[in-house]
N, C-alpha and C positions, 0 to 999 in steps of 0.2 A: 556792415554786418548784415547777414542774411538770415531770415527765418524760414527754414525749409520744413514744409508741413504736409500732412495728408489728413484728410477728413473722410470718415465713413458716415453714411446717412441712412435714414429709414427707407429711402426710395419714395416714390409717389409723384404727385403732380408738381409741375414746375413752381418753385418758390413756396411749396408747402412741405418740403422735406425738413426733417429735423436731424441734428447731429447725434450720432450714437457713439462715436469715438474720435478723438483728435490726438495727434502727435506732432510736436513742434521741436525741431532741433535748431538751436541758435548756432550759426556757423560763421566764423570770422574770415573765411576765405582759405583757411588752412586746417582748422580742427573745430570740433563741436565744443562749445564753451558752456552750454546750458541746454537743458531739455525739459519738456513737459509732455506727459503722456497720461491720458485719462479717458475712461468710459464716460459717457454723458447720457443722462436720462432725457430722452426727447419729448416725453409726455404724450407721445402718439405711438401707435403700433408700428412695428417694422414689417415691411412687405415680405412675404414668404420667400421670393427669389433672392432677396438680399440676405436673409438668414442663411440660405444655402451657400451663398457666395462668400460671406464673411465669417460665418459661424457665430455671430453675435445674435442672441435671441432676447426676447422681451424680459424673460426672467433674470438675465444677467444684469439688466439695467435698473431694476427696481430700487436698489440701494445706491446707485451711482449718483453723483452730483448733477443737479440741473444746470442748464447753460449759464444762468445768471450767477451761479456759485463759482464757475471757473472763468467767467468773462474777464475779471480783473487780471488774472494770471496770464490769459491770452494776450491782453493789451501790453502787459509787462514784457512778454516774450517777443512781441512783434513791433514794439515802439522803436522808431528810427531805423527799422530794418526794411530791406527789400524782401517781399514774400516770394519764395521760390516753391513751385509745385509742379507735378506732372499733370498737365491740363489745368494750369493755374486759374483760368477763368471760372472753372467750376468751383474750386475750393474758395476762391475769393468771393464769388456770388453767395455761396452758402454762409460764409462768415458775415458778410454784410447783411444778409437777410436775418440772421439770428440777432445781431446787434440792433438792427432796426426795430425788432420786436421789443427790445429793451429801451427804445427811444434814443439810441446812440448812433451817430453817423460814423461808422468805421471806414477809414480810408488808408490805403497804403500803396506803394509802388509794387508791381508784380513782375515776375520773370517766369516764363513757362519753359520747362525742360523739354517738352514735346517740340516746341518751335526751335529751341536751341539745338536739339539733336538733329532736326531736319536740316539745319544750316551747317552744323559741324560734323555730322555723321551721315552725309547724303547717300553713302553707299549702302546703308542699312535698308532692307526690304520693309521692315516694320519699325515704327517708333513708339509702340506700346511699351509700357514699363517692363512687363514680363518678358517680352521678346528681346528688348535691349539688354536687360541684365544677363540673360542667357548668352547673348552674342558677345558680351564684354567680359564674361566670366565673373560677374559680381555675385558673391554669395548672398542668398536671400532667404530669410525665414519669415514665417507669418505673412504669406502673400494675401492681399486683400484685407489685411489688418493695418490700422493706421501706423503703428510703430514700425512694422516690417517694410511697408511701402515708403514711409518717410526716410528711413535709414538707407534704403536702396537708392532713393532720390539724392541723398547726400553724396553717396559714392559715385553716382552717375554725374552729379554736378561737378565733383572734383575732376573727373575725366574731361568733362566739357570745358572747364577752366583751362586745363592743360592743352586741349585741342585748339583753344582760341588764341592762335599765335599773334593775331592783330590786337589782342587785349581789348576788344570791344566791350566785353562784360564789365571789366574793371574800370574802363574809361567812363561808362555810363554810371557806375556806382559813385565814382569820384565827382561827377557832375552833380549828384545829389548832395554830396558834402559841400560843394562849392555854393549850392543854393542856400545852404545854412549861413554862409558868409563868415565863417570863423576860420581864419588862417592860423594854423598851428605854428608855434615857435620851433626853431630848428632843434632845440634840446628835447622838446616833446616828441618830435618826429623820430629822433634817434632812440629815445627811451622805449618806443614801441616796436623796435626792430629786434630780430633774434641774432644771437652770436653764433650763427650756423651757416653751413655751405648753401649757396643758392644764387639766384638772380635778383637784383633790385632794379626798380623802375622809378625814375624821378619824373614827376609830373608838374606842369606849371598850373597857373590858376584857371586855365581853360580846360584842364584835364588832359592836355596833350603830353605825350612822352617827349622829354627833352634829353634824357640820357638813360642808357641801359648798361648795367655793369654786372660782373660776377665776382664772387669772393668766397673764400673759405670761412670768413667771418663778416656777415653782412653789416652788422651793427658797427664794427670797427672801420670798415671801408667807407660807409656813408659818413661816419663822423670825420674821416679824413677829408672828404669832399667839403664838409661844412666848416672845417677849421683850416683848410689849405689856403695858400696865398697866391697860387698860380692864376693866370687870366681865366682859365676854364672853371676853376673852383669858385672864383668870385662871381662869374656869370651864373653858375648853378645856384649859389647862395642867394643871389638877387631874384632868381626866377622861380625857385622851388615853391610849390604849394603843399605837396605831400609826396610820400615815398611808399610804394607798394612792393611786395616781394613774393617770390616763389622759392620755397626751400626745395632742394634737389637731393641732399644727402651725398650724392655722387658728384665729385668735381668734374668728371668727364661730361656728365649731362649738363652741368652748369656751363661749361665751355661751349658745348654744342648749341644749347639754347641761346646763349649770348650771341654767337656767330649768326645763327639763323634769324633771330628776332631783330637784330640791328639792321640786317639787310631788308627785312620786311617793313619795319616801322620807320627806318631812316631818321632817328632822333638827331636834332640839330647839333648837339655836342658830341656826337659819335662819328663825326665826319671821317676821321682817319681810320675807323674800323669797318667802313662799309665795303672796302675793296678786299680782294683776296690777299691773305697775309703770307702765304707760303712763297718764299723767294728762291730757295735752293732745293734740289732733289738729288737722290742717289741713283746712279745708273750702273749697270754691269756691261762691260765691253771686253771682248777678247783681245789680247795683245798678239804680236806676231809669232809668239811662241805657243799660243793656244791657251794661256792662263787667263782666267776671268779676273779683270781688274774692277774694283769699285771706284767710281768717280763721282765726286761731289761737285755738281755744276749748277749753273743758273737753270731754274725750272723751265722745261721746254715741253709744251703740250704735244708736240709731234713725236716725242720719244717715250718709250715705255719705262716709267720710273718704278723703283722698288718702294721708296718712301720719301717723304719730303720734310723740310725743316724751315723754321721761320727766320733763322739767322745762321751765319757762318760758324759762330762759336758753338751753337747747339748742334750743328752738323758734325763738326770736328769732335766734340765730346762724345757724341753717339758713335762715331767711327772708331774711336779709341776703345770704347766698350765692346763694340762688335768684333773688332780685330782680336781682342783678348779672349772673348767668349768662344769664338769659333776657330781659334788658333790660325788666324790668317796672317799674312805678311804685311807689315806697315808700308813697305815699298809699293806693293800691289793694291793697297787701299789709299794711296796718295798721301800718307802721313809722313813719309820719309823719302827725301829725294836723294838718289845715289845712282852712280853708273855701275856699281858692283852690288854687293849684298847690303841688306839693311842693318841698322845698328843692333836690332833685336837678335839677329843671327849671331853676332859676336858674343852676346851674353846668354846664348842657348835658349832664347825664347821664340825663335823662329826656326823652322826645320828646313829652310833653304829653298823655298819656292822661288825666291828672287834670283837665285843663281842656278836653278834647274836641278836641285838635289832631290826633289820629290817630283813625281810626274804631274803633268797638267790635269790628268784624270782624277788623281787623288785629291789635289788641291781644289779643283773645281767642284768636287762633291761637297766640300765644306761650304763653299760660297753658295751652292744651290740650297744647302740646308738652311742657311741664313735667309735666302730669298723666300723659300717656302714658308718659313716661320714669320716673315715680316711683310709679305705681300698678300693682300686680300683677294687677289684676282681669282675669280671663279669659285671662291670659298663661301660656304654658308656657316655662319657662326653667331652666337650670342655672347656679348660681353656683359657679364653679370657683376654687379657692384652693390654696395649698400644703398638703401632707400632713405626715405625721409623719417621713418620711425624704426624702432627695433625690429618689428615684425614684417617690415616691408623690404623688398629688394627692387633694384632697377635693372633694366636690360636694354642694351643697344643691339639692334638687329642689323646684320650684314647678310645680304642674300645675293648669291652669284657675284660676290665681290663688290656689291653696291650697298652703300649705307642707306637704310630705309627709314630709320627713326628710332625712337626710344619709348619705353613704357615703364610704369611702376606696377608692381604686382604683389599680392599678399599670399597667393596660393600657387604652388608649383604647376598645377594643371593649366593655369592661365598662360604659361610659356611652353608647356609640353604639347598643348593643342595648338597647332600652327594657325588654325582659323581664328581662334579666340585671340591669339597673340597679334595677328594682323589687324583685328578689330580694335584692340586697346593701344596699338602703336600710335604715337604722335608722329605723323609723317613729316620727314625733313628732306631738304635738298641734298643730293649727293654732289659735292663739288670739291675742288682742290683744298679749300679751307677745312672742310669736315674730315677729309682723308688725313690731312696734316695733324689735326687735333687728335683723331683716334689713334693714329700710328704713334704719335709722340706720347700719348698717355699709356698705350700698351707697353712702350719701352720703359717708362718710368714707374708705373703703378705697381704697388706690392699687394693691393687688395683685389685687383681685377681678376675675375675667373673667366676663362675662355671656354665656351661650350660649342664644339663643332657638331654640325648635323647634316 
């Protein structure tokens, strides 16, 4: 659990400042589960420049609670949590100073979003909160007020968690849980997981990732690992300490995240998934009569493929749908072997390209229509899908035919403004696996919206 907070102070000399406002959002890694926001009477005057900056003046604080009156609630909100703040050393120092005045030694682990953003958003020219939220399209109200700044930090921290493909933030948090020395039972682990689409991460007692998986129902899938009798399931059951997860809402993003993060983290029980999975590809070749034939063949990086598949059965099923949808000939798509016409011609479902009854030019135009709709070459597009909540959407960016990454967004201007979109995109590798995943999902999905630009 994280306590994401922001503190406004009176200003003044080092360690003589007093708190004027505090906001704490308790964040479980996915959503805010509790919050505390309060003005605080510092019992000393506020510096004039601070009044101009925050809008908080001495008169507003006369009836506000003093720090000792809110101290218990602050401890409740931060107990067993990692404190997260933008410039955490400042907020933590102020809190420790206030508690020291009460004779209490306040201690907590801290995480600074300034330092995290420098590591995970190195391309940003500035790592101040105001400039980061503008660059990332994060909506912000009440700048320089505790609740506005803390809520913006929550949204920034969500993006940083997504950008952390090596899961260093989560691994560090798990090490804190390990220090407590309480190993949860498998049933307790499953009970804390959502029955939603996303990625799950199985960690051992050292906090290391031992397995990464994706599912449309995380709870059900992890339960299958914990009740399975296969050799891999038994190893996972013996080694698991905890399971973390990332909801994605979109199955496409879950597939892409799983593929990328397995390659980056190389979990011991994902050995079979570290390699490229696309085995077959579809190619277009002209025959001696000038007709474009579609050929399902073993993937060959030297040839220009239209799309790819993970298995022969998936490829054949797709070819049957393509042939029917674009009114192509089964003989010329390799689905029917014959020295004369195809069977579909006999039942009036093929107009005779196989025996030259329509021109190569007319037939090839249909094949080209299929190629243009299914090849991403030189195309710029967004694949828009559902997000993790009702108000959120997800987007996969393809630029000049190259997969760039994905993003979650709340506001349309975050994807309509290409600069903001590039800032919030979680960058991913463009490889044969990702192309296979995207093309396969585009073929099957009924919810995906394709926006070309």
